[in-house]
MARKE-335879 format. One record per residue (C-alpha): residue in one letter; z, y, x. Coordinates in steps of 0.02 Angstrom, whole numbers, padded with zeros to 5 digits, always signed. Layout:
// residues N
aZYX
...
//
This chain:
// residues 511
x+03767+03703+09270
x+03618+03618+09347
x+03439+03607+09279
x+03475+03424+09248
x+03630+03454+09166
x+03551+03583+09052
x+03415+03467+09002
x+03544+03338+08950
x+03657+03463+08851
x+03502+03540+08756
x+03446+03363+08704
x+03614+03328+08631
x+03647+03501+08537
x+03555+03583+08401
x+03527+03775+08429
x+03537+03928+08340
x+03390+04037+08408
x+03371+04226+08387
x+03232+04327+08447
x+03246+04520+08471
x+03194+04658+08595
x+03323+04678+08737
x+03350+04720+08922
x+03422+04591+09056
x+03569+04702+09085
x+03640+04714+08916
x+03603+04521+08894
x+03724+04499+09042
x+03852+04619+08990
x+03870+04548+08811
x+03848+04358+08837
x+03958+04347+09002
x+04092+04433+08875
x+04043+04303+08742
x+04076+04163+08875
x+04251+04235+08910
x+04304+04239+08727
x+04434+04111+08762
x+04531+04254+08854
x+04538+04338+08686
x+04573+04194+08559
x+04586+04035+08644
x+04419+03979+08579
x+04284+03927+08700
x+04120+03993+08657
x+04021+03921+08797
x+03892+03887+08856
x+03763+04020+08793
x+03587+04029+08843
x+03454+04161+08839
x+03286+04181+08895
x+03211+04357+08940
x+03031+04336+08912
x+02952+04490+08994
x+03053+04658+08950
x+03012+04757+08802
x+02855+04679+08747
x+02906+04499+08723
x+03100+04522+08699
x+03215+04398+08724
x+03286+04230+08639
x+03463+04206+08616
x+03509+04018+08603
x+03683+03958+08554
x+03743+03791+08501
x+03770+03779+08311
x+03911+03694+08341
x+03996+03842+08423
x+03937+03955+08287
x+04004+03849+08156
x+04165+03822+08241
x+04205+04000+08271
x+04181+04040+08085
x+04292+03884+08043
x+04429+03942+08173
x+04444+04111+08101
x+04454+04058+07919
x+04588+03936+07981
x+04682+04074+08067
x+04673+04193+07916
x+04755+04056+07808
x+04900+04054+07936
x+04906+04230+07971
x+04785+04353+07881
x+04874+04507+07975
x+04829+04431+08144
x+04648+04423+08097
x+04641+04601+08029
x+04716+04650+08186
x+04555+04576+08286
x+04453+04691+08174
x+04563+04849+08209
x+04567+04805+08391
x+04371+04803+08397
x+04360+04976+08311
x+04492+05046+08426
x+04391+04995+08589
x+04233+05066+08501
x+04320+05232+08490
x+04382+05225+08660
x+04208+05185+08729
x+04134+05327+08615
x+04274+05440+08697
x+04231+05403+08875
x+04050+05416+08844
x+04077+05595+08767
x+04171+05646+08920
x+04024+05592+09037
x+03888+05657+08925
x+03955+05829+08936
x+03963+05828+09130
x+03837+05920+09259
x+03745+05750+09301
x+03662+05829+09469
x+03817+05881+09531
x+03918+05715+09523
x+03930+05630+09684
x+03892+05436+09702
x+04071+05395+09703
x+04089+05481+09525
x+03936+05396+09470
x+04022+05226+09527
x+04182+05263+09452
x+04117+05297+09279
x+04008+05149+09282
x+04155+05045+09328
x+04277+05109+09199
x+04125+05105+09063
x+04081+04923+09117
x+04266+04867+09101
x+04276+04960+08937
x+04116+04870+08871
x+04184+04701+08923
x+04335+04716+08835
x+04227+04763+08673
x+04097+04629+08671
x+04199+04475+08655
x+04258+04523+08476
x+04082+04515+08426
x+04082+04332+08437
x+04183+04332+08274
x+04017+04391+08187
x+03896+04282+08260
x+03885+04155+08107
x+03841+04308+08007
x+03976+04258+07871
x+03915+04088+07860
x+04090+04017+07850
x+04098+04098+07676
x+03963+03987+07619
x+04027+03829+07712
x+04218+03848+07687
x+04247+03968+07532
x+04117+03921+07409
x+04140+03735+07393
x+04326+03762+07374
x+04300+03894+07244
x+04185+03776+07159
x+04309+03640+07143
x+04459+03745+07103
x+04356+03821+06962
x+04257+03676+06914
x+04092+03762+06909
x+03919+03718+07000
x+03893+03767+07187
x+03759+03889+07163
x+03857+03985+07027
x+04013+03981+07143
x+03901+04055+07281
x+03836+04195+07174
x+04010+04251+07118
x+04074+04244+07299
x+03929+04348+07367
x+03953+04480+07232
x+04140+04491+07254
x+04133+04488+07440
x+04003+04632+07442
x+04082+04786+07540
x+04188+04904+07428
x+04091+05041+07501
x+03920+05084+07534
x+03849+04995+07686
x+03841+05087+07841
x+03652+05068+07850
x+03638+05165+07673
x+03769+05316+07725
x+03639+05397+07831
x+03496+05373+07709
x+03605+05448+07581
x+03636+05611+07681
x+03458+05625+07730
x+03402+05617+07542
x+03531+05745+07504
x+03469+05865+07637
x+03293+05847+07579
x+03332+05888+07403
x+03453+06037+07455
x+03293+06105+07543
x+03183+06083+07404
x+03312+06168+07284
x+03331+06320+07388
x+03135+06320+07434
x+03169+06319+07611
x+03064+06156+07672
x+02956+06286+07776
x+03095+06374+07861
x+03115+06363+08046
x+03256+06247+08102
x+03343+06389+08183
x+03348+06469+08003
x+03397+06316+07926
x+03549+06283+08036
x+03615+06451+07998
x+03659+06394+07824
x+03826+06329+07824
x+03787+06172+07705
x+03623+06121+07798
x+03722+06130+07967
x+03857+06020+07888
x+03716+05895+07821
x+03642+05886+07987
x+03800+05860+08079
x+03855+05726+07961
x+03691+05638+07975
x+03699+05638+08155
x+03874+05575+08172
x+03825+05432+08039
x+03652+05386+08119
x+03638+05443+08297
x+03627+05254+08348
x+03496+05200+08213
x+03345+05211+08322
x+03424+05111+08467
x+03381+04926+08488
x+03441+04810+08620
x+03330+04879+08749
x+03331+05071+08751
x+03431+05210+08673
x+03336+05348+08572
x+03421+05512+08561
x+03405+05585+08384
x+03421+05772+08389
x+03452+05894+08249
x+03263+05952+08273
x+03193+05773+08240
x+03305+05741+08097
x+03243+05913+08013
x+03064+05870+08050
x+03076+05704+07962
x+03154+05781+07824
x+03016+05909+07805
x+02890+05773+07818
x+02966+05668+07692
x+02970+05824+07575
x+02787+05834+07597
x+02746+05654+07582
x+02862+05608+07438
x+02910+05765+07351
x+03061+05794+07243
x+03041+05658+07107
x+03023+05515+07220
x+03162+05570+07337
x+03282+05597+07196
x+03227+05431+07124
x+03267+05347+07293
x+03451+05432+07296
x+03481+05370+07124
x+03429+05192+07149
x+03539+05178+07301
x+03685+05236+07212
x+03639+05162+07053
x+03620+04989+07141
x+03787+04998+07228
x+03868+05051+07055
x+03784+04895+06976
x+03865+04775+07105
x+04041+04859+07075
x+04010+04835+06879
x+03963+04667+06908
x+04110+04633+07017
x+04218+04696+06876
x+04133+04596+06751
x+04165+04429+06849
x+04346+04462+06882
x+04364+04501+06689
x+04312+04322+06654
x+04414+04224+06785
x+04581+04173+06811
x+04609+04179+07000
x+04731+04062+07077
x+04830+04122+07235
x+04709+04018+07335
x+04557+04106+07257
x+04637+04284+07293
x+04653+04224+07479
x+04477+04164+07499
x+04405+04322+07411
x+04510+04432+07532
x+04454+04337+07673
x+04275+04343+07615
x+04278+04531+07586
x+04356+04562+07761
x+04214+04464+07848
x+04081+04544+07743
x+04149+04723+07778
x+04180+04673+07966
x+04011+04605+07981
x+03928+04773+07905
x+04030+04887+08029
x+04004+04758+08175
x+03826+04807+08170
x+03851+04987+08183
x+03981+04967+08318
x+03861+04860+08422
x+03722+04975+08405
x+03840+05124+08460
x+03894+05015+08599
x+03709+04989+08654
x+03668+05174+08633
x+03814+05225+08753
x+03755+05088+08872
x+03577+05149+08872
x+03590+05327+08879
x+03711+05306+09027
x+03584+05190+09102
x+03451+05311+09081
x+03543+05441+09175
x+03597+05330+09311
x+03410+05265+09333
x+03363+05452+09367
x+03509+05480+09484
x+03460+05321+09592
x+03273+05360+09584
x+03232+05203+09488
x+03124+05179+09336
x+03214+05129+09161
x+03109+04972+09161
x+03170+04928+09349
x+03360+04959+09315
x+03346+04868+09163
x+03295+04703+09268
x+03460+04717+09356
x+03609+04596+09317
x+03792+04673+09325
x+03837+04612+09489
x+03663+04670+09566
x+03701+04860+09500
x+03882+04841+09561
x+03820+04802+09736
x+03682+04940+09723
x+03805+05078+09677
x+03914+05018+09819
x+03799+04999+09953
x+03635+05053+09900
x+03557+04875+09904
x+03413+04852+09787
x+03347+04687+09716
x+03170+04664+09782
x+03010+04737+09703
x+02949+04563+09699
x+03101+04494+09612
x+03092+04639+09473
x+02906+04584+09454
x+02944+04403+09426
x+03079+04428+09308
x+02967+04550+09210
x+02802+04442+09229
x+02873+04265+09209
x+03044+04279+09127
x+03212+04213+09170
x+03323+04075+09092
x+03510+04122+09100
x+03659+04014+09066
x+03835+04093+09041
x+03981+03980+09040
x+04170+04026+09041
x+04187+03951+09217
x+04070+04077+09294
x+04081+04256+09332
x+03886+04280+09342
x+03763+04179+09236
x+03665+04038+09325
x+03482+04104+09345
x+03312+03994+09325
x+03156+04092+09351
x+02978+04038+09368
x+02927+03868+09313
x+03112+03810+09310
x+03149+03948+09179
x+02996+03907+09077
x+03036+03727+09067
x+03209+03759+09012
x+03156+03889+08878
x+03032+03769+08810
x+03161+03625+08810
x+03277+03743+08713
x+03146+03798+08594
x+03112+03618+08551
x+03299+03599+08496
x+03280+03737+08387
x+03117+03682+08313
x+03071+03687+08124
x+03141+03575+08005
x+03008+03492+07885
x+03048+03600+07737
x+03053+03796+07692
x+03202+03829+07615
x+03358+03959+07637
x+03492+04028+07514
x+03483+04162+07395
x+03557+04307+07458
x+03498+04426+07322
x+03406+04378+07158
x+03393+04546+07100
x+03401+04484+06924
x+03244+04362+06942
x+03222+04188+06945
x+03052+04181+07046
x+02947+04311+07128
x+02778+04287+07228
x+02679+04393+07332
x+02599+04424+07490
x+02688+04396+07665
x+02706+04516+07802
x+02777+04430+07973
x+02867+04572+08069
x+02937+04527+08236
x+02889+04670+08344
x+02917+04832+08262
x+02800+04915+08384
x+02655+04814+08334
x+02687+04728+08169
x+02659+04817+08007
x+02700+04789+07819
x+02602+04844+07672
x+02711+04920+07521
x+02742+04782+07404
x+02731+04639+07535
x+02869+04503+07554
x+02947+04546+07734
x+02970+04389+07842
x+03071+04406+07992
x+03192+04309+08122
x+03335+04438+08068
x+03351+04609+07996
x+03423+04751+08096
x+03469+04929+08076
x+03279+04977+08123
x+03203+04864+07989
x+03279+04969+07840
x+03116+05075+07814
x+03020+04916+07805
x+03141+04836+07686
x+03128+04996+07570
x+02937+04948+07556
x+02957+04770+07534
x+02950+04673+07370
x+03068+04543+07448
x+03143+04479+07610
x+03141+04311+07695
x+03226+04278+07861
x+03249+04147+07983
x+03432+04184+08032
x+03583+04247+07921
x+03739+04198+07830
x+03815+04259+07667
x+03872+04423+07743
x+03736+04450+07859
x+03643+04631+07870
x+03498+04554+07764
x+03604+04492+07629
x+03698+04659+07604
x+03559+04778+07620
x+03450+04676+07504
x+03578+04677+07371
x+03608+04860+07381
x+03418+04894+07387
x+03398+04782+07227
x+03276+04670+07307
x+03274+04480+07320
x+03318+04393+07478
x+03313+04222+07538
x+03391+04200+07717
x+03439+04078+07827
x+03279+03961+07819
x+03271+03939+08002
x+03083+03915+08018
x+03003+04045+07898
x+02914+04144+08039
x+02841+03972+08103
x+02792+03907+07941
x+02717+04065+07872
x+02585+04192+07932
x+02540+04363+07876
x+02430+04354+07725
x+02495+04206+07657
x+02538+04203+07477
x+02705+04124+07432
x+02824+04096+07290
x+03012+04127+07314
x+03124+04016+07196
x+03280+04117+07179
x+03391+03986+07114
x+03352+03855+07234
x+03313+03951+07386
x+03141+03846+07412
x+02983+03941+07465
x+02819+03871+07416
x+02644+03935+07485
x+02520+03961+07359
x+02352+03894+07407
//
C-alpha cells in the first residue's frame, strides 16, 4: 500500500489501538503471520498497522481495523455453531506447536554456543523462525479478547431467557469463567506455598544450596519455574528467572509480609476461585437451559479458557524468541538493542552473507520511529520512517481517538454497586507506579501487571473483552473492573478521583 492508499484506508476504518513495549523483530514475526491467517482459516486478517516508536522506552502501537477484530470473533462463533470439534482442534493445534517450539528451544539451550558454526546458528534460526510462523497465526483468534461472547452470545441468551441484557452478561461472565485457576495465579500459589513451608520449617535464613537439598523445596522451585519462567518477559526482552532469584524473592516476602499476610493472600486466591465456582452452581441451579444455551455456554467457556492459555503461550513464545536473540546477538557481535531493530528478512540476510543494516538506519528507527503495514499480499511489511512514518502514525491515532464519554463494561463487580478512589495511570512499568489502594488505569493488563493488580482497589482498561486477562484476573482477585473503555488513559490522569458505577460501567471524575 502507498502512503496515499493508507491515508484513505485509515479515514474509512475505525481502529483498535493497543500500546505496549516491543521490539521491531517480534512485531514483524507476529504481524506478518497475522496477515497470513487466511492460509490457516480462509479468513483475511489484513491489513494490520503498527508503529514502533523508539524501542523499549516508548514501545509500540498495534493498530488493527475493528472490523477485522469483530469479524474474526463472529467467524469463530459461526464455525463453532457448525462444527465445535473443528474449533477445538485449532486450540489443540496451537498448544501442540507451542510444545514443539519449546522442545526446539530446549535442544538449542543445552548446546555449547561458542562451538556452534555460523551454519548451525543459521539452521537453528531458520527452523525456529518457521515454527514461530506456524504458531503466531493462531493468536489472531484471541485478538477480540472474548468480545464475541458479549456481542454474539449475551444478546441471544437474554432473548431466549427473557432477561435484561446486563443480567445476561453477568450470568455469562460467571459461567464462562475457566474451570481451573487462571495460569496467572498458578505460579503465585506455588510461591506462597513455598514461603509458608519455609516459615513452618524455620528455614527462611538458610542458604539456597541448603534449601534445595530438601526434596519438597526442590519440587516447589521446579514447579514454580515450570509455571512461571516467562512471567517477567515482555514483548521486548526475555528475563531468565533462576532458582536463586525465586528463592530470594520468597525470602524477601517472608520478611516484608510475614506469615499472617502470606497465608491470607493464599486463602483469598483460593477462596475467590471457589466463590466463583459456587456462584456458577447457584446460577445453573436456577436456570433451565435450552440446547442452544448449552452450546453457547460451551463456546464461551472454550474462548475464555483459550484466551487465558493464549497469553501464557504467547509469552512463552516471546521468551524462546528473545533468549535465542540475546545469544545470537552475542555471537554476531551486536548489542541486543541493535539486533532488535532488524526485520526478519534483514536478519535472514545477515546470517547468510554477513550484511548488516546501516548504523544510521538503526539510529533512525530508534530515534524517529517506523510505521509498518502488513498485508497478506506481501512477504515483508511496507516500511515508512521519518516524517512519513510520523504522519501515518498521527493519522491512525486520530482514527482511534477518544469518544465523548467514559464508559466500559463491568467485568467484575466484586459484589459492589459503586466504588470510588484515586487513579494511577500505568503505561510503562519501568516508570509508572501505583499506590496501594489506588484504582489502576491502563491500556490493557498483561502478566507483568499482576503485582500491581494485587495492590489496586479496582481496575479500568482501554482494551479488553469479556474473557480478557483483566476480566479473568480481576474476578479471581475479587476486585472490581471496568474494561473496554477505549479512552480511560486519555480521559484520566494520575491523581484524579473517580467513581465507578459497577452496574452501568460509567466512570465519573469527582471534582
